[in-house]
C-alpha positions in Angstrom: -3.2 8.8 -11.3 -1.8 9.4 -14.3 -0.8 6.2 -16.7 3.0 6.8 -16.8 3.1 7.1 -12.9 1.4 3.8 -12.7 3.6 2.2 -15.0 7.1 3.6 -13.1 5.8 2.3 -10.0 4.9 -1.1 -11.2 8.1 -1.4 -13.1 9.6 -0.7 -9.6 7.3 -2.9 -7.5 8.1 -5.7 -10.1 11.9 -6.0 -8.9 11.7 -4.9 -5.6 11.6 -7.9 -3.2 10.1 -8.6 0.5 13.2 -9.7 2.1 11.1 -12.1 4.4 10.2 -14.4 1.5 12.0 -13.2 -1.3 8.7 -12.3 -3.7 8.2 -9.5 -5.6 5.9 -7.1 -4.4 3.9 -7.4 -7.4 3.6 -11.0 -6.4 2.5 -10.3 -3.2 -0.3 -7.8 -4.7 -1.3 -10.7 -6.5 -4.2 -10.0 -9.3 -6.6 -6.9 -9.5 -9.9 -7.1 -7.9 -11.1 -4.1 -8.7 -11.3 -1.1 -11.1 -9.3 2.1 -10.1 -11.4 4.4 -7.9 -10.9 8.0 -6.7 -10.1 8.7 -2.8 -12.6 10.6 -0.8 -9.9 13.2 -0.2 -7.9 13.3 -3.5 -5.8 10.7 -5.2 -6.7 7.3 -6.5 -7.0 3.6 -5.4 -6.3 0.5 -7.1 -7.6 -2.9 -5.5 -5.6 -6.2 -5.6 -6.4 -9.4 -3.5 -3.9 -8.9 -1.2 -3.5 -5.1 -1.0 -3.7 -1.4 -2.7 -1.8 1.0 -4.5 -2.6 4.4 -3.2 -1.8 8.2 -4.4 -2.0 10.7 -2.3 -2.8 13.2 -5.7 -2.6 12.8 -9.1 0.9 14.1 -9.6 2.8 11.4 -7.1 4.0 8.0 -7.6 1.2 5.4 -5.5 2.1 4.1 -2.2 1.7 0.3 -1.7 -0.6 -1.0 1.4 -0.2 -4.7 1.9 -2.5 -6.9 4.0 -2.9 -7.4 7.0 -1.9 -3.7 7.2 -4.6 -2.9 4.5 -7.2 -4.7 6.1 -6.9 -2.6 9.6 -6.6 0.3 7.5 -9.5 -0.4 5.5 -11.6 -1.5 8.2 -11.3 1.7 10.5 -12.6 3.8 7.2 -9.3 3.7 4.6 -8.5 7.2 3.6 -11.6 8.6 5.9 -9.7 7.0 9.1 -7.4 9.2 11.2 -4.3 7.6 9.1 -5.4 9.3 6.0 -3.8 7.9 3.1 -0.3 6.3 2.6 2.9 8.3 1.8 5.4 5.6 1.7 5.6 2.1 0.7 6.1 -0.3 3.5 9.4 -0.3 5.4 11.0 -3.4 6.4 12.8 -4.2 9.9 15.3 -7.0 10.3 13.2 -8.7 13.1 10.8 -9.6 10.3 8.1 -6.7 10.8 7.0 -4.0 8.6 5.5 -0.5 8.8 3.2 1.6 6.5 3.7 5.2 6.9 0.2 7.4 6.5 -0.5 11.0 6.7 -1.6 10.4 9.9 0.6 7.9 11.8 2.3 4.3 11.1 0.6 1.0 11.2 3.2 -2.0 12.1 2.9 -5.5 11.4 4.5 -8.4 12.9 3.7 -11.9 12.0 0.9 -11.1 10.3 -1.0 -9.1 12.9 -1.1 -5.5 12.2 -1.5 -2.7 15.3 -1.3 0.9 15.2 
């Protein structure tokens, strides 16, 4: 991931708030837990205590995958799962649920329960 793309995304996440709890996405990600690593099929991942920033390639902004969607996706193989890599940040809905969009489909989360 190019440093400028990461910084651009970080600035966006520092001002974007989760409508459910009003925390910024940066606050929700918490602290970094692992270093940057390459995805098996291109792009990179940067791990945080409560999710990941994942890039599809090195020329696009990374996407956020928050827990518990991250835990389900990672447990099923991460980018090697049938969902592959995320292509958009979480989408928030009025009922309090959210959805992560991946190359291979969607994973929904409602009240801390993630389901494909």
